[in-house]
C-alpha positions in Angstrom: -17.9 -26.9 21.4 -19.4 -25.1 18.1 -15.9 -23.8 17.6 -14.6 -27.1 17.3 -17.3 -28.4 15.3 -16.8 -25.4 12.9 -13.1 -26.0 12.6 -13.6 -29.5 11.9 -15.9 -28.8 8.8 -13.3 -26.2 8.1 -10.6 -28.7 7.8 -12.5 -31.4 6.2 -13.5 -28.7 3.3 -10.0 -27.5 3.0 -9.2 -31.4 1.9 -11.4 -31.2 -0.8 -9.1 -30.6 -3.3 -6.3 -28.1 -4.0 -8.7 -25.0 -4.9 -10.2 -24.5 -1.8 -6.7 -25.6 0.2 -5.0 -23.1 -1.4 -7.4 -20.1 -2.5 -10.3 -19.9 -0.4 -8.4 -20.2 3.1 -10.2 -19.5 6.2 -8.7 -17.2 8.4 -10.4 -13.8 8.0 -12.3 -11.8 10.2 -15.8 -10.2 9.4 -13.9 -6.8 8.7 -12.0 -8.7 6.2 -15.4 -10.2 4.5 -16.8 -6.6 4.8 -13.5 -5.2 2.7 -14.1 -8.3 0.1 -17.7 -7.4 0.0 -16.9 -3.9 -0.8 -14.5 -4.2 -3.4 -16.8 -6.9 -5.0 -19.8 -4.5 -5.0 -18.5 -0.8 -4.8 -16.8 -0.9 -8.1 -16.2 1.7 -10.7 -18.8 0.2 -12.5 -21.0 2.7 -10.0 -19.8 5.4 -12.6 -22.3 4.2 -15.0 -25.5 4.7 -12.9 -25.9 8.4 -14.1 -25.7 6.4 -17.7 -28.8 3.9 -16.4 -30.9 6.5 -15.3 -31.0 8.7 -18.7 -33.1 5.5 -19.7 -35.2 5.8 -16.4 -35.9 9.3 -15.8 -35.6 10.8 -12.2 -38.6 8.9 -10.7 -38.0 5.4 -11.6 -34.4 5.8 -11.5 -34.3 6.8 -7.6 -36.6 3.9 -7.0 -34.8 1.1 -9.1 -31.5 2.2 -7.0 -33.6 1.8 -3.6 -35.5 -1.1 -4.6 -31.8 -3.1 -5.9 -30.0 -2.1 -2.6 -32.8 -3.4 -0.4 -33.2 -6.4 -2.6 -29.3 -7.2 -2.9 -29.1 -6.6 0.7 -31.8 -8.6 1.7 -30.5 -11.5 -1.0 -27.0 -11.6 0.3 -28.3 -12.1 4.0 -30.4 -14.8 2.6 -27.5 -16.8 1.1 -25.2 -15.8 4.3 -27.9 -17.5 6.6 -28.2 -20.6 4.1 -24.5 -21.0 4.4 -24.3 -20.7 8.1 -26.8 -23.2 8.1 -25.5 -26.0 6.4 -21.9 -25.0 8.7 -24.1 -25.9 11.7 -24.8 -29.3 10.3 -21.4 -30.0 9.5 -21.5 -28.9 5.4 -19.7 -25.7 5.2 -19.7 -24.6 1.9 -16.8 -22.6 0.8 -18.2 -22.6 -3.1 -21.6 -21.3 -5.1 -21.5 -24.6 -6.9 -21.0 -26.8 -3.6 -23.8 -24.9 -2.3 -25.9 -25.4 -5.4 -25.1 -29.1 -5.6 -26.2 -29.7 -2.0 -29.3 -28.0 -2.6 -30.6 -28.3 -6.3 -28.1 -31.6 -7.3 -25.3 -32.0 -9.0 -26.8 -31.1 -12.3 -28.2 -27.6 -11.4 -24.8 -27.0 -9.5 -22.4 -28.0 -12.2 -24.4 -26.7 -15.6 -26.3 -24.2 -14.1 -25.2 -22.2 -10.8 -21.2 -23.0 -12.0 -22.0 -21.6 -15.7 -23.8 -18.6 -14.1 -20.8 -17.6 -11.8 -17.9 -18.3 -14.0 -20.2 -15.5 -16.7 -20.5 -13.2 -13.8 -16.8 -13.2 -12.4 -15.1 -13.7 -15.9 -17.5 -10.8 -17.3 -16.5 -8.7 -14.7 -12.7 -9.2 -15.0 -13.7 -8.5 -18.9 -15.4 -5.1 -17.7 -12.7 -4.0 -15.4 -9.8 -4.5 -18.0 -11.8 -2.1 -20.2 -12.7 0.5 -17.9 -9.3 0.5 -17.0 -8.3 1.1 -20.0 -10.7 3.7 -21.0 -9.5 5.8 -17.9 -5.9 5.4 -18.7 -7.1 6.5 -22.2 -8.7 9.4 -20.8 -5.6 10.6 -18.9 -3.9 10.6 -21.8 -6.3 12.5 -24.4 -6.1 15.1 -21.5 -2.3 15.2 -21.2 -2.0 14.9 -25.0 -5.1 16.2 -26.9 -5.1 14.8 -30.4 -3.0 11.7 -29.4 -2.5 8.7 -31.7 -2.7 5.9 -29.2 -5.7 3.5 -29.6 -8.2 2.3 -26.6 -6.8 -1.4 -27.1 -3.3 -0.6 -26.4 -4.4 1.1 -23.0 -6.4 -1.8 -22.6 -3.5 -4.3 -23.2 -0.9 -1.9 -20.6 -3.9 -2.7 -17.8 -4.0 -6.4 -18.6 -0.3 -6.5 -18.2 -0.9 -4.8 -14.9 -3.6 -7.3 -13.8 -1.2 -10.2 -15.2 1.1 -9.1 -12.6 -1.6 -8.7 -9.6 -3.3 -11.8 -10.7 -0.5 -14.3 -9.4 -1.9 -12.8 -5.7 -1.6 -16.4 -4.2 -5.5 -16.2 -2.4 -8.4 -14.9 -1.6 -7.4 -13.7 2.3 -4.1 -12.1 0.7 -6.0 -9.8 -1.0 -7.2 -8.2 2.5 -5.1 -5.6 2.5 -5.3 -4.8 -0.7 -9.3 -4.4 -0.2 -9.2 -2.3 2.9 -7.0 0.1 0.1 -9.7 -0.8 -2.5 -12.6 0.2 0.4 -10.8 3.7 0.8 -10.6 4.4 -2.9 -13.8 3.8 -4.0 -14.6 6.5 -1.3 -12.1 8.8 -2.8 -13.6 8.2 -6.4 -16.8 8.3 -5.7 -16.7 11.6 -3.6 -14.4 13.4 -6.5 -17.2 12.2 -9.0 -20.0 13.8 -7.2 -18.1 17.0 -6.4 -17.0 17.1 -10.1 -20.5 16.7 -11.4 -21.9 19.1 -9.2 -18.8 21.9 -10.3 -19.2 20.8 -14.1 -23.2 21.7 -13.5 -22.8 25.1 -11.9 -19.9 26.3 -14.1 -20.6 28.5 -17.2 -19.4 26.0 -19.4 -22.1 23.7 -18.3 -24.0 21.5 -21.0 -27.3 21.9 -21.3 -29.4 19.4 -19.7 -32.3 17.0 -20.9 -34.1 14.7 -18.9 -36.7 13.9 -21.2 -36.7 9.9 -22.2 -36.9 8.2 -25.9 -40.0 9.2 -27.8 -40.2 5.7 -29.4 -41.9 3.2 -27.0 -39.8 0.5 -27.8 -36.9 2.4 -27.3 -38.3 3.5 -23.9 -39.5 0.1 -22.8 -35.9 -1.6 -24.0 -33.8 1.0 -22.6 -35.8 0.7 -19.3 -34.6 -3.4 -19.0 -31.1 -2.0 -20.2 -30.9 0.0 -17.5 -32.2 -2.3 -15.0 -29.4 -4.7 -16.3 -26.8 -2.3 -15.8 -27.9 -1.5 -12.4 -28.1 -5.1 -11.2 -24.4 -5.1 -12.7 -23.4 -2.7 -10.4 -25.1 -4.2 -7.3 -24.4 -7.7 -8.6 -21.4 -9.6 -6.5 -22.2 -13.5 -7.5 -19.0 -14.8 -4.9 -21.4 -14.4 -1.7 -20.1 -18.0 -0.6 -16.3 -17.4 -1.8 -16.5 -14.5 0.5 -18.0 -15.9 3.5 -15.2 -19.1 2.7 -12.4 -16.7 3.8 -14.1 -15.8 7.3 -12.3 -18.0 9.9 -14.5 -20.3 12.2 -16.9 -19.7 13.7 -18.5 -17.8 11.3 -22.1 -17.1 12.4 -23.0 -13.4 12.5 -19.7 -12.4 10.4 -21.2 -11.9 7.1 -24.1 -9.9 8.5 -21.4 -7.5 9.9 -19.4 -7.4 6.7 -22.7 -6.7 4.8 -23.9 -3.6 6.8 -20.4 -2.3 6.6 -20.5 -2.8 2.8 -23.7 -1.0 2.6 -23.4 1.7 4.1 -20.6 2.5 1.8 -22.6 1.4 -1.2 -25.8 3.9 -0.1 -23.1 6.9 0.2 -21.6 6.7 -3.0 -24.3 4.8 -5.6 -26.9 7.6 -4.8 -24.7 10.5 -4.9 -22.9 9.5 -7.9 -25.9 8.7 -9.8 -27.9 11.9 -8.7 -25.3 14.3 -8.9 -24.1 13.2 -12.5 -27.7 12.4 -14.0 -28.3 16.2 -12.4 -25.5 17.5 -14.3 -25.6 15.9 -17.7 -29.0 14.7 -17.8 -29.7 11.8 -20.6 -26.1 12.9 -21.9 -24.7 11.1 -19.4 -22.1 8.6 -20.6 -21.3 5.0 -20.0 -18.7 6.3 -17.4 -19.7 9.6 -16.3 -16.4 10.4 -16.1 -16.1 10.8 -19.7 -18.3 13.8 -19.4 -16.1 15.9 -17.6 -13.9 16.2 -21.0 -15.3 18.5 -23.6 -14.2 17.2 -27.5 -11.1 19.4 -27.6 -9.9 17.5 -24.6 -10.3 20.4 -22.3 -11.4 19.6 -18.8 -15.1 21.0 -17.4 -13.0 20.2 -13.8 -9.6 21.3 -12.7 -7.4 19.2 -14.8 -5.4 17.8 -11.7 -8.5 17.1 -10.1 -9.8 15.0 -13.3 -6.3 13.5 -13.0 -6.7 12.4 -9.3 -9.9 11.3 -9.8 -9.2 8.5 -13.0 -6.4 7.5 -11.0 -8.3 6.3 -7.7 -10.7 4.7 -9.8 -7.9 3.2 -12.0 -6.1 1.8 -8.8 -9.6 0.5 -7.2 -10.0 -1.4 -11.2 -6.9 -3.3 -10.3 -8.6 -4.9 -6.8 -11.5 -5.5 -8.5 -10.6 -7.4 -11.5 -8.2 -9.5 -9.1 -11.1 -10.2 -6.4 -13.3 -11.4 -9.6 -10.8 -13.1 -11.1 -10.5 -16.0 -7.8 -13.3 -18.3 -8.6 -11.6 -18.7 -11.8 -8.3 -19.2 -10.3 -9.8 -21.8 -7.6 -11.4 -23.7 -10.3 -7.8 -24.0 -12.3 -5.9 -25.1 -9.4 -8.4 -27.4 -8.7 -7.8 -28.5 -12.3 -4.2 -28.6 -12.1 -2.6 -28.2 -8.8 -1.5 -31.0 -6.4 -3.2 -30.4 -2.9 -0.2 -33.0 -1.1 2.6 -30.7 -1.9 3.2 -27.1 -0.6 1.3 -24.2 -2.5 4.7 -22.8 -3.2 6.5 -25.7 -4.5 8.0 -25.8 -8.0 5.0 -28.3 -8.8 2.2 -25.9 -8.1 3.8 -22.5 -8.6 4.6 -22.9 -12.3 1.2 -24.7 -13.5 -0.7 -21.2 -11.6 1.4 -18.6 -13.1 0.9 -20.2 -16.8 -3.0 -20.6 -15.9 -3.5 -17.6 -14.4 -2.1 -15.2 -17.1 -3.4 -17.2 -19.3 -6.7 -16.4 -18.1 -5.8 -12.5 -18.0 -5.0 -12.6 -21.6 -8.1 -14.3 -22.5 -9.8 -11.5 -20.6 -7.6 -8.7 -22.1 -8.2 -9.8 -25.9 -12.0 -10.0 -25.5 -11.7 -6.5 -23.7 -9.8 -4.8 -26.7 -12.2 -6.5 -29.3 -15.6 -5.5 -27.5 -14.9 -2.3 -26.1 -18.5 -1.0 -25.4 -18.6 -0.7 -21.4 -22.2 -0.2 -21.0 -23.0 -2.6 -23.1 -20.9 -5.5 -21.3 -22.6 -4.2 -18.1 -26.1 -4.9 -19.2 -25.3 -8.4 -20.9 -23.4 -9.4 -17.3 -26.5 -8.2 -15.5 -28.9 -9.6 -17.2 -27.4 -13.2 -18.0 -25.5 -13.5 -14.6 -26.1 -11.2 -11.7 -30.0 -10.6 -11.7 -30.5 -14.1 -11.4 -27.6 -15.3 -9.3 -28.0 -12.6 -6.8 -31.7 -11.6 -7.0 -33.4 -15.2 -7.7 -31.4 -18.0 -6.4 -30.8 -16.6 -2.7 -34.9 -16.6 -2.2 -35.0 -20.3 -4.0 -32.2 -21.4 -1.6 -33.7 -19.9 1.3 -37.1 -21.4 0.8 -35.8 -24.8 -0.3 -33.2 -25.0 3.0 -35.8 -23.8 5.7 -39.1 -24.5 3.9 -41.0 -21.4 5.4 -44.3 -21.7 6.1 -46.6 -20.9 3.0 -49.0 -18.8 4.9 -46.0 -16.8 6.4 -44.8 -13.3 4.9 -40.9 -15.0 4.2 -42.4 -17.6 1.7 -44.3 -15.0 -0.3 -41.7 -12.5 -0.4 -38.9 -14.7 -1.6 -41.3 -16.3 -4.3 -42.2 -13.0 -5.5 -38.7 -11.7 -5.4 -37.9 -14.9 -7.5 -40.7 -14.4 -9.9 -40.3 -10.5 -10.6 -36.3 -10.6 -11.4 -36.5 -14.0 -13.0 -38.8 -11.6 -15.6 -36.8 -9.0 -15.4 -33.6 -11.2 -16.3 -35.4 -12.7 -19.5 -36.6 -9.4 -20.3 -33.1 -7.7 -19.7 -31.1 -10.7 -21.7 -33.3 -9.3 -24.8 -33.1 -5.6 -24.6 -29.0 -6.1 -23.7 -28.8 -8.1 -26.9 -30.8 -5.8 -28.5 -28.4 -2.9 -27.7 -25.3 -4.7 -28.7 -26.7 -5.5 -32.0 -27.8 -1.5 -32.6 -23.9 -0.5 -31.5 -22.8 -3.4 -33.5 -23.9 -1.3 -36.4 -22.1 1.9 -35.5 -18.9 0.5 -34.1 -16.4 -2.2 -34.8 -13.9 -4.6 -33.2 -11.2 -3.2 -31.5 -13.2 0.3 -32.1 -11.1 2.9 -30.5 -13.8 4.8 -28.5 
């Protein structure tokens, strides 16, 4: 009975528009949800965690990593429970904005949640494209020290690769790519950890300094900037869209997927953050792999090892970018595709190719213009991931299930919403301040 009801819900939801029908196909298992979750969370942005810890120090850094892990796992599970509840009532939500429309009303859903999600997802595509270009440039300089190719050229090369992958038709079609992505993130995280330990014990190990900025303002703003970076690293922003890929019945599938994902999260985030910060202290760069290269182009780790690690990261970045492109694809197909015709008809293929190519071209252009990966991480985290992944789930749960105000759940969720709303506001100020400071040093299309 429940299975038939869920199937009817999926059928009804899929007829809403071409975006739901073509991009958000509900055919996956909980394993597939786990693959999608892992790719959307465990991305090469985790290589910036030692950089974030440089603003916090040992105690605060490890504590923030732990708190972010616990709160995001809890928050994502809250969202999943809310989605399952509405599905049981006959309203299976396939998109974040649909969920918000039902709970908060169409105004909040369209202008707040939809805007936040677009900022988060498109910002992740831009950040992934930029990091892909930076990784490719690192390989180039190791092979050809003193080479004259500039960063924006590598970003464009990566953007062209992404333009091809952007044509993958649906979220469900990415399940095999995301399984490979899961294996790759384990591989380059292990390499980054081993490389940091090797570099830290080598005779040429750089001097380590774990001191925090001397000025109080720099220390405070740096801490909030670091929290924003961590929020981006743990951030997801597409839980409803991932749950939408699960075949009915959906009950319990996301929780299993989250358990698989967070087993990978814990093993990769903490190992990279702690080993990288131990090896390089507050000199950790925005991508820890950059610390493996000396100014003369030689490496602190074997050259083949450095190349292999970067290749693993570059390939997974492509999967991450194409996952976060899915909400944009869904919106575009809702606007330009005809659900009454085949997904692969000329009427739908041509507009889809043009719109997805244009979206990647815009993301690539922005990445070439503003090549500050750490700053992009902080801005996206403060403005998007903190409210969307830390605040909204607690609010949605309380509004949906109306737990007793005398109970622990209500006050726990309320505390999470209030604390992380404040952190979002303060993090936004810190992120903008950091961009202003960096703009005095760097220019558009800077060759970092």
